[in-house]
C-alpha positions as CSV (number, residue, x, y, z in Angstrom):
1,M,46.1,53.7,-29.7
2,D,44.0,54.5,-26.6
3,N,40.9,54.8,-28.8
4,W,41.6,51.3,-30.2
5,I,41.8,49.9,-26.6
6,V,38.6,51.5,-25.6
7,K,36.8,50.1,-28.7
8,K,38.2,46.7,-28.0
9,I,36.9,46.7,-24.4
10,V,33.5,47.9,-25.5
11,S,33.3,45.2,-28.2
12,R,34.0,42.5,-25.5
13,L,31.5,43.8,-22.9
14,P,28.8,41.3,-23.8
15,Y,31.2,38.4,-23.3
16,L,32.6,39.8,-20.0
17,L,29.0,40.3,-18.7
18,K,28.2,36.7,-19.6
19,V,31.2,35.4,-17.7
20,A,30.4,37.5,-14.7
21,T,26.8,36.2,-14.6
22,Q,28.0,32.6,-14.7
23,I,30.4,33.2,-11.9
24,L,27.7,35.0,-9.8
25,G,25.2,32.1,-10.5
26,L,27.8,29.5,-9.5
27,S,28.4,31.4,-6.2
28,L,24.7,31.4,-5.5
29,I,24.4,27.7,-6.2
30,V,27.3,27.0,-3.8
31,C,25.6,29.2,-1.1
32,I,22.3,27.5,-1.6
33,S,23.9,24.0,-1.4
34,C,25.6,25.0,1.9
35,A,22.3,26.3,3.3
36,Q,20.6,23.0,2.3
37,A,23.4,21.0,3.9
38,Q,23.0,22.9,7.1
39,Q,19.2,22.4,7.0
40,V,19.6,18.6,6.4
41,N,22.0,18.4,9.4
42,Q,19.5,20.3,11.5
43,N,16.7,18.0,10.3
44,N,18.8,14.9,11.2
45,K,19.4,16.3,14.7
46,T,15.7,17.0,15.1
47,S,14.8,13.5,13.9
48,K,17.3,11.9,16.3
49,S,16.0,13.8,19.2
50,S,12.4,12.8,18.4
51,K,13.2,9.2,18.9
52,T,13.6,9.5,22.6
53,P,10.7,8.0,24.7
54,Q,7.8,10.3,24.8
55,V,5.0,10.6,27.4
56,K,1.5,10.8,25.9
57,Q,-0.8,13.5,27.2
58,K,-4.3,14.3,26.1
59,V,-4.8,17.8,24.9
60,V,-7.4,20.0,26.5
61,I,-9.5,21.2,23.6
62,S,-12.1,24.0,23.5
63,N,-14.7,21.6,22.2
64,N,-14.8,18.9,24.9
65,K,-16.3,16.4,22.4
66,Q,-13.3,16.4,20.0
67,S,-10.7,14.1,21.4
68,G,-8.9,13.2,18.2
69,I,-5.4,14.6,19.1
70,R,-2.8,13.5,21.6
71,L,0.4,15.3,22.2
72,Q,3.8,13.9,22.7
73,E,5.9,15.7,25.3
74,N,8.2,18.5,23.8
75,S,6.5,18.1,20.4
76,L,5.5,21.7,20.5
77,N,9.2,22.7,20.5
78,Q,9.8,20.8,17.2
79,S,10.0,22.8,14.0
80,S,7.0,22.5,11.7
81,K,9.5,22.2,8.8
82,G,11.8,19.8,10.5
83,M,11.4,16.9,8.2
84,S,13.6,16.3,5.2
85,L,11.7,14.7,2.3
86,N,13.7,11.8,1.0
87,P,13.7,11.8,-2.9
88,E,13.6,8.0,-2.7
89,Q,10.1,8.2,-1.3
90,F,8.9,9.7,-4.5
91,K,9.5,6.6,-6.6
92,R,6.9,4.1,-7.6
93,T,7.5,0.4,-8.4
94,E,5.6,-1.2,-11.3
95,D,4.7,-4.2,-9.1
96,E,1.6,-3.4,-7.0
97,Y,1.6,-4.4,-3.4
98,S,-0.2,-7.7,-3.5
99,N,-0.2,-9.7,-0.3
100,D,-2.0,-12.7,-1.8
101,A,-0.1,-15.0,0.6
102,G,-1.1,-13.0,3.6
103,P,-4.6,-11.6,3.5
104,N,-7.4,-14.1,3.1
105,L,-9.1,-12.8,-0.1
106,D,-11.7,-15.6,0.1
107,Y,-12.8,-14.9,3.6
108,R,-16.5,-15.2,4.5
109,V,-18.7,-15.5,7.5
110,Q,-21.9,-17.6,8.2
111,R,-24.1,-16.3,10.9
112,G,-27.2,-17.7,12.5
113,C,-28.9,-19.3,15.5
114,I,-29.0,-23.1,15.2
115,R,-31.8,-24.9,17.1
116,R,-30.8,-26.8,20.2
117,S,-30.7,-30.6,20.2
118,L,-29.5,-33.5,22.3
119,N,-26.2,-33.6,20.4
120,E,-25.1,-30.0,20.8
121,G,-21.4,-31.1,20.9
122,N,-21.7,-32.0,17.2
123,L,-22.5,-28.4,16.3
124,P,-19.4,-27.9,14.0
125,S,-20.3,-31.0,11.9
126,N,-23.9,-29.8,11.8
127,L,-22.6,-26.6,10.3
128,G,-20.7,-28.5,7.6
129,L,-17.2,-28.6,9.1
130,S,-15.5,-31.8,8.2
131,D,-12.4,-31.4,10.4
132,S,-12.6,-34.4,12.7
133,N,-9.9,-33.1,14.9
134,F,-11.7,-29.9,15.5
135,N,-15.0,-31.7,16.0
136,D,-13.5,-33.9,18.7
137,F,-11.8,-30.9,20.4
138,F,-15.0,-28.9,20.4
139,K,-17.1,-31.7,21.9
140,S,-14.5,-32.3,24.7
141,Q,-14.3,-28.6,25.7
142,T,-18.0,-27.4,25.6
143,K,-19.8,-29.7,28.0
144,G,-19.9,-27.0,30.7
145,F,-20.8,-24.3,28.2
146,F,-23.9,-26.0,27.0
147,E,-25.1,-26.6,30.6
148,R,-25.4,-22.8,30.9
149,M,-27.5,-22.4,27.7
150,R,-30.5,-20.1,27.7
151,G,-33.2,-20.0,25.0
152,D,-34.1,-22.3,22.2
153,C,-31.2,-21.8,19.8
154,I,-27.4,-21.4,19.8
155,P,-26.1,-18.1,18.2
156,Y,-23.0,-18.7,16.1
157,A,-20.6,-17.0,13.7
158,L,-18.5,-19.3,11.6
159,A,-15.6,-17.9,9.4
160,L,-14.3,-19.9,6.5
161,G,-11.3,-19.2,4.2
162,N,-9.9,-20.6,1.0
163,R,-11.4,-24.0,0.1
164,N,-13.7,-23.8,3.1
165,R,-10.7,-23.9,5.5
166,F,-11.8,-23.3,9.1
167,Q,-10.8,-19.9,10.4
168,S,-12.8,-19.3,13.5
169,L,-16.1,-20.2,15.3
170,S,-17.8,-18.1,18.0
171,I,-20.8,-19.4,19.9
172,M,-23.0,-17.7,22.5
173,N,-25.0,-19.3,25.3
174,G,-28.4,-18.2,24.0
175,P,-29.9,-15.2,22.1
176,L,-29.9,-13.0,25.2
177,Q,-27.5,-10.2,26.1
178,D,-27.1,-9.6,29.8
179,A,-24.7,-10.1,32.7
180,K,-24.7,-13.9,32.1
181,T,-23.9,-13.8,28.4
182,E,-20.8,-15.8,27.4
183,I,-19.0,-15.9,24.1
184,W,-16.6,-18.7,23.3
185,T,-14.3,-18.4,20.2
186,F,-12.4,-21.3,18.7
187,T,-9.4,-20.7,16.3
188,P,-6.7,-22.9,14.8
189,S,-3.3,-22.6,16.5
190,A,0.1,-22.4,14.8
191,V,1.1,-25.8,16.1
192,G,-1.9,-27.7,14.7
193,S,-4.2,-27.7,17.6
194,F,-6.9,-25.2,18.6
195,L,-7.4,-22.2,20.9
196,I,-10.3,-21.1,23.0
197,Q,-11.1,-17.5,24.1
198,Q,-13.9,-17.0,26.6
199,D,-15.5,-13.6,26.9
200,Y,-18.3,-12.3,29.2
201,L,-20.6,-9.5,28.3
202,K,-20.6,-8.3,32.0
203,D,-16.9,-7.5,31.5
204,E,-17.2,-5.8,28.2
205,S,-20.3,-3.7,29.1
206,K,-18.3,-1.6,31.5
207,R,-16.8,0.4,28.6
208,F,-19.5,0.1,25.9
209,T,-22.5,2.3,25.4
210,E,-25.4,1.5,23.1
211,I,-26.8,4.5,21.1
212,Q,-29.7,4.5,18.6
213,L,-30.0,7.2,16.0
214,P,-32.5,7.8,13.2
215,L,-31.0,6.6,9.9
216,S,-32.0,9.9,8.2
217,D,-30.0,11.9,10.7
218,V,-26.9,9.9,10.2
219,L,-27.1,10.3,6.4
220,Y,-28.2,13.9,6.2
221,D,-28.0,15.8,9.5
222,P,-24.5,15.4,11.1
223,K,-25.3,18.2,13.6
224,K,-27.9,16.1,15.4
225,V,-25.5,13.1,15.4
226,G,-22.7,15.5,16.8
227,D,-24.8,16.0,19.9
228,K,-24.3,12.4,20.9
229,L,-20.8,11.5,19.4
230,P,-17.4,13.1,19.3
231,V,-16.9,15.0,16.0
232,E,-14.3,12.5,14.6
233,L,-16.8,9.6,15.1
234,V,-19.5,11.6,13.2
235,W,-17.3,11.5,10.0
236,E,-16.5,7.8,10.6
237,L,-20.1,6.8,11.2
238,N,-21.3,8.6,8.1
239,S,-18.7,6.8,6.0
240,V,-19.5,3.4,7.5
241,I,-23.3,3.8,7.0
242,K,-22.9,5.0,3.4
243,Q,-20.9,1.9,2.6
244,I,-23.2,-0.7,4.2
245,Y,-26.4,1.1,3.2
246,P,-28.4,-1.6,1.3
247,E,-28.9,-0.4,-2.3
248,E,-32.0,-2.7,-2.7
249,N,-33.7,-0.7,0.1
250,N,-32.7,2.8,-1.1
251,A,-35.7,4.4,0.6
252,L,-34.9,3.3,4.1
253,E,-34.1,6.8,5.3
254,N,-37.8,7.7,4.7
255,T,-38.9,5.0,7.2
256,N,-38.4,4.7,11.0
257,S,-35.2,2.7,10.4
258,L,-32.5,3.2,13.1
259,V,-28.8,3.0,13.4
260,R,-27.8,1.0,16.4
261,L,-24.3,1.8,17.7
262,I,-22.0,0.2,20.3
263,V,-19.5,3.0,21.2
264,D,-16.5,3.2,23.5
265,F,-16.1,6.8,24.4
266,G,-12.4,6.2,25.4
267,D,-10.2,7.7,28.0
268,K,-6.6,9.0,28.4
269,E,-5.2,5.6,27.2
270,R,-7.5,4.7,24.3
271,W,-9.3,6.4,21.5
272,A,-13.1,6.7,21.3
273,Q,-14.3,4.0,18.9
274,I,-17.4,2.8,17.2
275,W,-17.3,-1.0,17.6
276,A,-20.6,-2.0,16.0
277,A,-23.0,-0.3,13.6
278,E,-26.3,-1.8,12.4
279,I,-29.1,-0.5,10.3
280,I,-32.3,-2.1,11.8
281,D,-36.1,-2.0,11.6
282,P,-37.2,-1.2,15.1
283,A,-40.6,-2.8,14.6
284,S,-39.6,-6.2,13.2
285,G,-36.0,-6.2,14.6
286,E,-34.7,-7.0,11.0
287,I,-31.1,-6.2,10.5
288,F,-30.6,-4.7,7.0
289,S,-26.8,-4.5,7.3
290,S,-24.0,-4.1,9.8
291,A,-20.3,-3.4,10.3
292,F,-17.9,-4.3,13.1
293,W,-14.5,-2.9,14.2
294,V,-11.5,-5.3,14.4
295,D,-8.7,-3.8,16.5
296,R,-5.2,-4.8,15.5
297,S,-1.8,-4.0,17.1
298,D,0.6,-4.3,14.3
299,I,-1.4,-2.5,11.6
300,P,-4.4,-0.1,11.8
301,G,-7.7,-1.7,12.7
302,G,-10.6,-1.9,10.2
303,F,-14.3,-2.2,9.7
304,Y,-15.8,-5.4,8.3
305,T,-19.4,-6.3,7.5
306,A,-21.1,-9.3,9.2
307,D,-20.3,-11.2,6.0
308,G,-16.6,-10.7,6.5
309,E,-16.3,-8.1,3.7
310,S,-13.8,-5.3,4.3
311,I,-14.8,-1.7,3.8
312,E,-11.4,-0.2,4.6
313,R,-10.2,0.6,1.1
314,T,-12.9,3.3,0.8
315,F,-11.8,4.8,4.2
316,W,-8.2,5.0,3.0
317,T,-9.3,6.9,-0.1
318,N,-11.8,9.2,1.5
319,P,-10.0,12.2,3.0
320,L,-12.9,14.6,2.1
321,S,-16.6,14.5,2.7
322,Y,-17.1,16.3,-0.6
323,R,-14.9,15.1,-3.3
324,R,-14.5,14.8,-7.1
325,I,-11.4,13.0,-8.5
326,S,-9.9,15.4,-11.0
327,R,-6.7,13.5,-11.7
328,G,-5.3,10.1,-10.9
329,V,-2.0,8.4,-11.4
330,G,-0.4,8.9,-14.8
331,S,1.6,11.4,-16.8
332,V,1.0,15.2,-16.8
333,R,2.7,17.9,-18.8
334,A,5.8,19.2,-17.1
335,S,5.6,22.6,-18.8
336,S,3.2,24.8,-20.7
337,K,5.5,26.1,-23.4
338,K,3.8,27.3,-26.6
339,P,5.3,28.0,-30.1
340,V,6.7,31.4,-30.5
341,P,4.9,33.4,-33.3
342,A,7.2,33.9,-36.3
343,K,8.2,37.4,-37.3
344,S,7.1,38.7,-40.7
345,G,9.3,37.3,-43.4
346,A,11.0,34.8,-41.1
347,A,10.6,31.0,-41.0
348,P,8.1,29.7,-38.4
349,T,9.7,28.6,-35.1
350,P,8.9,24.9,-34.4
351,A,7.0,24.1,-31.3
352,P,9.2,23.0,-28.4
353,K,9.0,19.3,-27.6
354,Q,6.5,18.7,-24.8
355,R,7.9,17.0,-21.7
356,Y,5.9,14.9,-19.3
357,R,6.4,13.9,-15.6
358,T,4.7,11.1,-13.7
359,H,1.9,12.2,-11.4
360,M,1.8,10.2,-8.2
361,G,-1.2,10.4,-6.0
362,I,-4.9,11.2,-6.3
363,D,-6.2,14.8,-6.8
364,Y,-9.6,15.5,-5.2
365,S,-11.1,18.7,-6.6
366,A,-12.9,20.7,-3.9
367,P,-13.5,24.4,-3.0
368,T,-10.9,26.2,-0.9
369,G,-11.5,25.7,2.8
370,T,-13.1,22.2,2.4
371,P,-12.2,20.2,5.6
372,V,-9.6,17.4,5.1
373,F,-9.8,14.4,7.4
374,S,-7.2,11.9,8.5
375,V,-8.0,8.6,6.8
376,A,-6.6,6.5,9.7
377,T,-5.1,6.9,13.2
378,G,-1.5,7.9,13.1
379,K,1.3,10.3,14.1
380,V,2.1,13.7,12.5
381,V,5.6,13.5,11.1
382,H,5.5,16.5,8.9
383,L,3.6,19.8,9.1
384,G,4.7,22.7,7.0
385,Y,5.5,24.0,3.5
386,S,7.3,21.6,1.2
387,G,8.1,22.9,-2.3
388,A,5.7,21.6,-5.0
389,F,3.5,20.0,-2.3
390,G,2.8,23.4,-0.8
391,N,1.4,23.2,2.7
392,L,1.8,19.5,3.5
393,I,0.8,17.1,6.3
394,I,2.3,13.7,6.5
395,L,0.8,11.1,8.9
396,E,2.7,7.9,9.8
397,H,0.6,4.8,10.5
398,P,1.4,1.4,12.0
399,G,2.7,-1.2,9.4
400,N,5.1,1.3,7.7
401,Y,2.3,3.2,6.0
402,R,2.2,7.0,5.4
403,T,-0.5,9.3,4.0
404,Y,0.2,12.7,2.4
405,Y,-2.2,15.7,2.3
406,A,-0.8,18.4,0.0
407,H,-1.7,21.9,-1.3
408,L,-3.5,22.8,1.9
409,S,-4.7,26.4,2.5
410,N,-4.3,26.0,6.3
411,Y,-4.0,23.4,9.1
412,N,-5.9,22.5,12.2
413,V,-4.5,25.1,14.7
414,E,-4.2,22.4,17.4
415,L,-2.0,20.1,15.2
416,K,1.8,19.9,15.8
417,V,4.6,17.6,14.7
418,G,4.6,14.6,17.1
419,N,0.8,14.7,17.8
420,E,-1.0,11.4,17.5
421,V,-4.3,11.9,15.7
422,R,-7.4,9.7,15.4
423,R,-9.1,8.7,12.2
424,G,-11.7,11.3,11.2
425,L,-10.0,14.3,12.8
426,E,-10.2,17.5,10.8
427,I,-6.5,18.1,10.1
428,G,-6.5,20.8,7.4
429,Y,-8.3,22.6,4.6
430,V,-8.2,22.3,0.8
431,G,-6.1,25.0,-0.9
432,S,-3.9,25.7,-3.9
433,T,-0.4,26.1,-2.5
434,G,2.8,24.9,-4.1
435,R,2.7,23.6,-7.7
436,S,-1.1,23.7,-8.1
437,T,-3.3,25.0,-10.9
438,G,-6.5,25.3,-8.7
439,P,-7.9,24.4,-5.4
440,H,-7.7,20.6,-4.7
441,L,-6.3,18.1,-2.3
442,H,-3.4,16.0,-3.5
443,F,-3.5,12.7,-1.5
444,E,-0.9,9.9,-1.5
445,L,-0.6,6.5,0.3
446,R,2.8,5.0,0.7
447,K,4.1,1.7,2.0
448,D,7.7,1.4,3.0
449,G,8.3,4.7,1.3
450,V,7.0,3.6,-2.1
451,Y,3.9,5.0,-3.6
452,V,0.8,2.7,-3.7
453,D,-2.1,3.4,-6.0
454,P,-5.1,2.7,-3.8
455,Y,-7.5,2.6,-6.7
456,A,-5.6,-0.1,-8.7
457,Q,-7.6,-3.3,-8.6
458,K,-4.4,-5.4,-8.2
459,T,-3.5,-3.5,-5.0
460,Q,-4.3,-5.8,-2.1
461,L,-2.9,-4.5,1.2
462,D,-3.1,-6.2,4.6
463,L,-5.1,-3.1,5.7
464,W,-8.0,-4.2,3.5
465,N,-8.3,-7.9,3.8
466,M,-9.0,-10.3,6.7
467,R,-5.9,-12.0,7.9
468,D,-6.1,-15.5,9.5
469,S,-5.0,-14.1,12.8
470,D,-7.9,-11.5,12.9
471,S,-10.7,-13.9,12.1
472,G,-11.6,-14.8,15.7
473,L,-11.8,-11.1,16.6
474,L,-14.5,-10.5,14.0
475,T,-16.7,-13.5,14.8
476,R,-16.4,-12.6,18.5
477,E,-17.5,-9.0,17.9
478,I,-20.4,-10.1,15.7
479,L,-21.9,-12.2,18.5
480,L,-20.8,-10.1,21.5
481,L,-21.9,-6.7,20.1
482,G,-24.4,-7.4,17.4
483,T,-28.1,-7.8,17.8
484,P,-28.7,-11.5,18.4
485,I,-30.3,-13.4,15.6
486,K,-33.2,-15.5,16.7
487,N,-34.1,-18.7,15.1
C-alpha cells in the first residue's frame, strides 16, 4: 500500500511542479506590480514638486564659450529616472498635423531699394499694393519719416500672403546703417486698421556684434569658427549655411566669399543667438543668400531666408552632424523566430507566424560616440534609462512639443533634469542601449503627446511656416540687420 502511494506521488510530480511554478510566477507579478505602483507614486510626487516656481541660474562651465545650459534651482536633487512614460504618448494618429488655417504657406518677401521721388507717400501703391485704406494710412503717417531720408533710394521689405494679401512692410530711411538709421514696420491689426513699429539701429547695436568669417571655414573648419563663436552657435551656423548655400554657385568656398554674421552673445537672461547670416562677395558686395532669425514667445523661434522661406524643418530633423537614415516610420518585425528543424522521420514544423509592430520615429545610423545635438531650445524633462529606449533624453519645447533622443551610450555630464538647454548643445552620444540592433540614434518629435512624422510632406507645423503675426518681425530684421541693398 505504501509503495502504491509513493508511485502515485512520483507520477504526479510534473503536475505539482507546474502548479508551484505558476503560483511563484503570480507572486512575482504581484510584487513587480506593487513596485511599479510605488515608483509611479514617487514619480507623481516628483512631478508635482517640480512645478513650483524655479529661479534660473547660469551654470559655470569649464569651457567659457559654451553657454547652452541653464539650471533650475534644486534640479540637481531630482532623480534622473523620475519621469513616468505615459503609454498614451506612444500612439500616432493617422491625420498629420496640418495647420493650413494658421501658417501662411504662400508667404513671400519682396526686397529692394526704390528710387526716391516727389510722391514718396505713394510708395505702397508704387510697389503694387492696391489696398486704398493702407495707402491712405501710410501717406498720413510717414511725412516726418521721409524728411529724415538719406541717400538716393528707400530700402524696403514687403511681405505678401495668400492672394497677394498684405502682411507687412518695413522701410528704412536710406541705405546707410549708423546711429541715425530708422526702421518703420507696418502690419495689419486685428480690428481692421494698421500698426506701426519704429526701431532705431542705435538702440539695437548695443547688443549686436558683426562678425565676418571665410565661407570655407564655416563649411569645413569648425575649429576656426569656434574661436569666435560659442560652440552651440557653431553647429547652428554650419546648419544654416548648408541650407542657404546657393547650388548654382557650388564653388563659392574656393573664392574669397565671406559669411557676414550679426550675433548677440547673450547674458544671464537671454541665450546667445545668430540673428542674421549672409553669404557675400566682399569685392562686389553681392549677397548670394541670407537667413534671419525670428524670435517668438509662444513657440520656438526660427530661421527664414530673405525670401520668406522657412528652413526650420531641417533643423528639427538634424540631431546629428553625421547622419544616415537607416529606418523611418513603418512596420518592423516584433520577433526573430525561425522554423525549428524537423527531427528525422518527423513531419516538418511549420514556421511561426511573423508578428510586426509599428516603428515610430527616425533612426539615424552613426558610430558609437557620435555627438547628438538638441534640435531646439527646451527643458530637460527626462534623463535616464527607459526600457526599449535605453538611455533616453526628452526635451520639452514651447508649444507642447517634445523631442526624444534614444539608445544613447552616454550623456553630457553637465545635463540634469530641469536644465534649460539651447539649440545646438551637445546633449549626448550615439549608442546601442535598450532594444537596439546596432549603434544609432532613435529620434522622435511629438506634439501634444502624439507622434508627428517630420518627413511626411503633409506635415505642416507652426514651427516651420510663417504666421501672420510673425511677418513684421522678419521684414524688420531683413532691413535692420541685413546688408542694405543699393539701387
